[in-house]
Structure formats: structure tokens, C-alpha cells
C-alpha positions in Angstrom: 36.4 -14.2 -43.4 33.3 -16.5 -41.6 30.9 -18.3 -44.4 28.1 -16.4 -42.4 29.4 -13.1 -44.3 30.4 -14.9 -47.5 27.6 -13.3 -50.3 25.2 -15.7 -51.7 22.6 -15.8 -54.6 19.0 -17.4 -54.3 17.7 -17.1 -58.2 20.4 -14.4 -58.9 19.0 -12.7 -55.7 22.2 -11.0 -54.2 22.7 -11.7 -50.6 25.3 -9.9 -48.7 25.8 -12.9 -45.8 23.6 -15.9 -44.9 21.5 -14.1 -42.4 17.9 -13.6 -43.0 15.6 -11.9 -41.0 12.7 -14.4 -40.5 8.8 -12.8 -41.2 7.7 -11.3 -38.1 4.3 -9.3 -37.3 5.4 -5.7 -36.1 1.7 -4.5 -36.2 2.5 -0.9 -37.4 1.3 -1.0 -40.6 -2.5 1.4 -40.5 -5.8 -0.1 -39.8 -6.6 -0.9 -43.8 -2.8 -2.7 -44.2 -0.8 0.6 -45.6 2.4 1.3 -44.5 3.1 3.8 -41.7 6.5 5.8 -40.8 7.0 3.9 -37.9 6.7 0.7 -40.1 9.2 2.0 -42.2 11.8 3.8 -39.6 11.4 -0.3 -38.5 12.3 -1.7 -41.7 15.5 0.9 -42.1 16.6 0.3 -39.0 17.3 -3.6 -40.0 18.5 -2.4 -43.1 21.0 -0.6 -41.7 21.9 -3.5 -39.1 23.4 -5.6 -41.9 20.6 -8.3 -42.4 21.6 -10.0 -45.5 17.9 -11.0 -46.3 15.0 -9.0 -44.7 12.0 -10.8 -44.9 8.4 -8.5 -43.9 5.6 -9.9 -41.5 3.0 -11.7 -43.6 1.2 -9.4 -45.6 -2.0 -11.0 -46.2 -3.4 -11.8 -49.4 -7.0 -11.3 -49.0 -9.5 -9.3 -46.3 -10.7 -12.7 -44.9 -7.0 -13.5 -44.7 -6.1 -11.5 -42.3 -4.7 -12.7 -38.6 -4.5 -9.4 -36.7 -4.8 -5.4 -36.4 -2.5 -3.2 -38.0 -1.1 -5.8 -40.1 0.6 -5.1 -43.0 -2.1 -5.9 -46.5 -0.8 -6.9 -50.1 -4.4 -7.6 -51.1 -5.4 -4.7 -52.9 -3.6 -2.6 -56.1 -4.4 0.6 -53.7 -1.7 -0.8 -51.5 0.4 -0.3 -54.5 2.3 3.0 -53.1 2.3 1.5 -49.3 4.5 -1.3 -50.9 6.6 0.6 -53.0 7.6 2.7 -49.8 8.8 -1.0 -47.6 10.6 -2.0 -50.3 12.5 1.8 -51.6 13.1 2.5 -47.8 15.6 -1.3 -47.5 16.7 -1.0 -50.5 17.8 3.0 -49.6 19.6 1.6 -46.5 21.9 -1.2 -48.6 19.2 -4.3 -48.0 17.2 -6.7 -49.9 14.0 -7.5 -49.1 11.3 -10.3 -49.5 7.5 -9.7 -48.5 5.8 -13.0 -47.2 2.8 -13.3 -48.4 -0.2 -15.1 -46.3 -3.8 -16.2 -45.7 -4.8 -16.9 -41.9 -7.1 -19.3 -42.7 -8.9 -20.6 -39.6 -7.5 -17.5 -37.3 -8.8 -15.2 -39.4 -10.1 -11.9 -37.5 -12.5 -10.8 -39.6 -16.6 -10.7 -39.8 -19.3 -11.3 -42.1 -17.6 -10.9 -45.8 -14.8 -11.2 -44.2 -15.4 -14.0 -42.2 -12.4 -16.6 -41.8 -12.1 -19.5 -44.3 -10.6 -22.7 -43.7 -10.1 -26.1 -45.3 -13.0 -27.9 -43.0 -16.0 -26.0 -40.6 -14.0 -25.1 -37.8 -16.7 -24.9 -34.6 -15.6 -23.6 -30.9 -18.4 -24.3 -28.7 -20.5 -25.3 -31.2 -20.0 -22.0 -32.7 -18.8 -22.0 -36.4 -15.9 -19.8 -36.3 -14.9 -21.1 -39.7 -16.8 -22.0 -43.4 -14.8 -24.8 -45.3 -13.6 -23.0 -48.3 -15.7 -24.2 -51.6 -13.7 -24.5 -55.1 -15.0 -20.6 -55.9 -13.0 -20.0 -52.4 -10.3 -22.2 -53.5 -10.0 -20.6 -57.2 -10.1 -17.1 -55.6 -7.5 -17.7 -52.8 -5.2 -18.8 -55.4 -5.6 -15.5 -58.0 -4.9 -13.5 -54.7 -1.7 -15.4 -53.9 -1.1 -14.4 -57.6 -2.6 -10.9 -57.8 -0.1 -10.1 -54.8 2.8 -11.7 -56.0 2.3 -9.5 -59.2 1.8 -6.5 -57.3 5.6 -7.5 -55.0 7.1 -7.4 -58.3 5.5 -4.1 -59.2 6.4 -2.7 -56.3 10.2 -3.3 -56.0 10.5 -6.4 -54.0 13.4 -9.1 -54.8 11.3 -11.9 -54.1 8.4 -13.8 -52.3 7.8 -16.4 -49.7 5.0 -18.3 -49.5 3.8 -18.6 -45.6 2.8 -22.5 -45.5 3.9 -22.4 -41.8 2.4 -22.1 -37.7 -1.5 -23.4 -38.7 -2.1 -20.5 -41.3 -3.6 -21.5 -44.1 -1.7 -23.3 -46.6 -0.1 -25.5 -43.4 -3.9 -26.2 -42.1 -4.5 -28.2 -45.8 -0.9 -29.8 -45.5 -2.0 -30.7 -41.9 -4.3 -33.3 -41.6 -5.2 -32.1 -38.1 -7.1 -29.5 -39.7 -8.1 -30.7 -43.0 -11.0 -33.0 -43.0 -11.9 -32.9 -46.8 -13.2 -35.4 -49.0 -12.4 -33.7 -51.8 -9.3 -33.1 -54.4 -7.8 -31.0 -51.7 -8.0 -33.8 -48.4 -6.8 -37.2 -47.6 -3.7 -38.1 -48.7 -0.8 -35.9 -48.6 -0.6 -35.4 -52.4 -3.8 -34.0 -52.6 -3.3 -32.1 -48.8 -0.4 -30.4 -50.8 -2.6 -30.0 -53.8 -3.2 -25.7 -52.8 0.6 -24.9 -51.8 1.7 -26.4 -55.6 -1.2 -24.7 -57.2 -0.3 -21.1 -55.2 2.8 -21.5 -56.0 2.9 -22.5 -59.5 0.0 -19.2 -59.7 2.7 -16.9 -59.0 5.7 -18.4 -60.6 3.2 -18.1 -63.8 2.5 -14.2 -63.1 6.4 -13.3 -62.1 8.6 -15.5 -64.3 11.1 -18.1 -63.9 13.9 -15.3 -62.9 11.9 -13.9 -59.8 12.6 -15.9 -56.4 9.7 -17.9 -54.7 10.2 -18.9 -51.4 8.1 -20.9 -49.5 8.2 -21.3 -45.2 7.2 -24.6 -44.3 6.8 -26.6 -41.1 9.1 -29.8 -40.1 6.6 -31.0 -37.8 2.8 -29.6 -36.4 3.7 -31.1 -32.8 -0.3 -31.8 -33.0 -2.0 -35.1 -32.8 -2.5 -36.0 -36.1 -0.4 -33.2 -37.2 1.8 -33.1 -40.0 5.2 -35.0 -39.8 8.7 -35.1 -40.8 8.6 -37.7 -43.3 5.4 -36.0 -44.9 7.1 -32.0 -44.3 10.6 -34.0 -47.0 7.7 -35.2 -49.3 6.7 -31.6 -50.1 9.7 -29.9 -50.0 10.7 -32.7 -53.2 7.2 -31.8 -54.7 7.6 -27.9 -54.9 11.6 -28.7 -55.3 11.0 -30.6 -58.7 8.7 -28.0 -59.8 11.3 -24.7 -59.5 11.3 -23.3 -55.6 14.0 -21.5 -55.0 14.1 -21.5 -51.2 12.6 -23.1 -48.1 12.5 -21.5 -45.0 12.4 -24.7 -41.9 10.1 -23.5 -38.9 7.6 -26.1 -37.4 4.5 -25.9 -34.5 1.4 -23.7 -34.8 0.3 -21.6 -31.6 -1.5 -24.4 -30.5 1.6 -27.1 -30.2 2.1 -26.0 -26.4 5.7 -25.5 -25.2 6.1 -26.9 -29.2 4.8 -23.2 -30.6 7.6 -22.0 -33.0 8.8 -19.0 -30.9 9.8 -21.5 -27.8 10.2 -19.7 -24.5 13.8 -19.9 -22.3 16.1 -21.2 -25.4 18.7 -18.5 -24.0 19.3 -20.7 -20.5 21.5 -23.1 -23.1 23.0 -23.1 -26.2 21.5 -27.0 -25.9 18.3 -25.8 -26.5 19.2 -23.3 -29.5 18.7 -24.5 -33.2 16.1 -26.7 -32.0 15.0 -27.7 -35.8 18.4 -28.6 -36.4 18.0 -32.7 -36.7 15.3 -32.1 -39.2 17.5 -29.9 -40.9 20.0 -32.6 -41.4 17.6 -35.2 -42.4 16.1 -32.5 -45.0 19.9 -31.4 -46.8 20.2 -35.1 -46.7 17.4 -35.4 -49.2 17.4 -32.7 -50.9 19.6 -29.7 -52.8 17.2 -27.0 -52.5 18.9 -24.0 -50.7 17.3 -24.4 -46.7 16.7 -21.4 -44.4 17.1 -22.5 -40.3 15.2 -20.5 -37.6 14.0 -21.4 -34.4 16.0 -20.1 -31.5 19.5 -19.5 -32.6 20.9 -16.9 -30.5 24.8 -17.6 -30.7 27.1 -16.7 -33.0 29.0 -20.2 -33.2 25.6 -22.1 -33.4 25.0 -20.0 -36.1 28.4 -20.4 -37.7 28.9 -24.3 -37.0 25.1 -24.8 -38.5 26.6 -23.6 -42.2 30.1 -24.8 -41.6 28.6 -28.4 -41.1 26.5 -27.9 -43.8 23.1 -28.0 -41.7 22.0 -25.4 -43.5 22.5 -22.7 -45.9 20.9 -19.7 -44.0 20.2 -18.6 -40.7 16.9 -16.9 -40.1 16.4 -15.3 -36.9 13.3 -13.0 -35.8 13.3 -12.2 -31.9 16.8 -11.5 -31.1 16.7 -8.2 -33.9 13.8 -7.5 -32.5 15.8 -6.4 -28.9 19.1 -5.9 -31.1 18.2 -4.7 -34.7 21.9 -4.1 -35.4 22.9 -7.7 -34.4 24.2 -9.1 -37.6 26.0 -5.6 -37.5 27.6 -6.5 -34.3 28.7 -9.9 -34.7 30.2 -8.9 -38.3 32.3 -6.3 -36.3 34.3 -9.3 -34.7 31.7 -8.6 -31.3 30.6 -12.2 -31.2 29.1 -12.4 -27.8 25.7 -14.3 -28.0 22.4 -12.0 -28.0 20.5 -10.0 -25.7 17.4 -11.8 -26.3 16.8 -14.2 -23.6 13.7 -15.9 -25.5 11.0 -14.9 -23.2 8.3 -14.4 -25.8 7.3 -10.8 -23.6 7.7 -9.1 -26.9 4.7 -10.5 -28.6 2.7 -9.0 -25.6 3.6 -5.7 -27.1 1.8 -5.9 -30.3 -1.3 -4.1 -29.1 0.4 -1.4 -27.5 0.9 2.0 -29.4 4.7 1.3 -29.2 4.0 -2.0 -31.1 6.1 -4.5 -31.7 9.7 -3.8 -29.5 11.8 -5.4 -26.4 9.9 -4.7 -23.5 12.8 -6.2 -21.4 15.4 -3.8 -23.2 12.9 -1.0 -22.7 13.0 -1.3 -19.1 16.3 -1.5 -18.6 16.8 1.3 -20.7 13.9 3.1 -18.5 16.1 2.6 -15.3 19.9 3.2 -17.3 18.0 6.8 -17.9 16.4 7.1 -14.6 19.9 6.8 -12.7 22.0 9.1 -15.2 19.1 11.5 -14.6 19.7 11.4 -10.6 
């Protein structure tokens, strides 16, 4: 049996294979962030497709932390029934699920009472777009992450993942590109990492030692004065020493040009796949914590080699599962043809459509086929 289909555990959580559905914004919640039947069916499909660990789309822990419309929320006890449905539908279909806890920071979409907050003031054309967080804001946000994690436990999720990548709030604090603070949360790396550490410690205190906590973090920001690989290694050592259970390595922000997290054109050559593998090798030399590697992995042999050679412990996939929710099941059956995803990023243009997240390329091909059959 391939190592890709071995059962493993992360702090007691049994994962039936080494494939992880990386958190992907579905835009399938209602306007308040509560789940819809559409989102539940989408999650059921992933579970039926034999993904070892499903990580939900980023769930905002505060109202001002909302990144996009129809994003799933975890910011209030009013969400509990909604959250329970997500965990239940995945469990009922044989899956294991973590909820990703997120705060958009300067990229929040709220206004007035829920206006965006960031490490430092953000101006665009002399118009203030986000306000620097006060100590009250910081303390309230730490508590919000803790409250959200407690809701995750009560709702029946198997784990939580802290979103500290891609230029979201915790990533903004880590990065000197965004973080211009002069207090204990800015300047040297130990200060810039302070909020992430405090969020983790608050969550750990709330959920206990036996509940899995993971973090998603950038290997680099690919921005001027951004977070570097060396800094990522140092921060990962900090969280490993404090008991973090796994790290998902990604990279870039949506301001990083061709180095955005979801790069285009990856399907043209296997040499372009697993574009953080060199950073992963460095990580594995210096840390012992389980590593989940994301970033343009489309080919079975690339995934298998990454695990077998010790580059990573788990393979995280996002875009390929949008087109093929049953990709892992297909690979396990012996059909190891490359994923059909062509890494065009057109899936992200569907987020504001009625259908929400889907592969428009697949949809167009299906429509052509249906038209041909009907003739």
C-alpha cells in the first residue's frame, strides 16, 4: 500500500490517509455566516471523496474579521446549530474535519462598528481603510479566537486550524511589510509573533491538551520587507515548543504578484508543482512537528514522492478538489492520472455567482457534452 493511504494520527485524531483538503473559501453560507444546504452537500461530497482530513473554508471569529460575503462564521453562539451541521454531515459521510479560525485584518469587508482592524493604520489614496488595533482590540481578538475554538469543540469538530498565512490578520502581524507597530507587538520577530503565540495559548487553554490545534503559516510573503523563510522557521519552532500539533505550510499573499498562494499555470509542467517543497525540506531538517504541505500539487507521483522522501507528512490540496471532489477516491482506486485542474484560477471568479465555488471549466465542458448528447 502506498504511504499516501496509511492511517496516521495528529494528537489522537485518526486521519485515514495523508491527504488534506486545504481551507478554501466556498461562499456558500448565508449573509450572517450560517451554513446552507448547499454548503452541507459540498462538504458531504468531499467526505465521500475520501479526503483524509477536511479543513473548512476560513471561518471568521469576529464580525470585523469577515473577509468576504457568504463566508462561514464562528463568531457567536448563535452559530452553534449551524456549526454542528457541518461537523455532523462530514462525520456521517466518513470524514474528519477541522474548522479554520480566521480574521481578515486589514482585508475585512465590514463597515462602521465592524470596520477593518490591522496591526497598523492602512491608507489608500489618503483614505483610511483600516485602523491600528488598540490593546483592547488585541485582547478582544485573542478572546474571540478562544471562544471560536470552544465553539468548535462543542459543535463536534475534530480539530481547529489557526489561519496565520496569506496576508490575513495574524499573517499581517508576523510580517514587517504590514506591521509597523512600535509596541510589544511590533519590531523584532519575537514581538511580531506575540499575537499568534497568545492566540494559540488562549485556544489551548480553552480546548485542553488532547484536542488537535494546527496553524497555517507562510514560508515567505514574497513582498518587500515581508516575512522570510528564516523567520518562518523561527516562528514554527516557537509554536512547536509550546505544543502545536501540526503546521500547514503555504506562502504569499494576494498582493504578491505571480507568487500569490494559488499560482496559475502549474498544470503545464510537473516541475512547477509543489512550489514550496524547498522550504519544506528546510523545515523538516529543523523541526519535528508534523508538516502539511500545500501549493500546486496535481500529480499522484509528486505527492507520493514528497511523502516518501520526507519532504512532508501530509499533502494538502485545494483547487483540484473543486473540479474533482472525488480525486482522492479515484487515486486510491488505482486511477492515478493527474488531477484535471488546469490551475487557471477561474474557480475564484465564481464566488459571487449564485452557484458559488465551482469549476467553470468543468461546467462548460459538461454543458457541451450534454448539448451533444441531446442532439
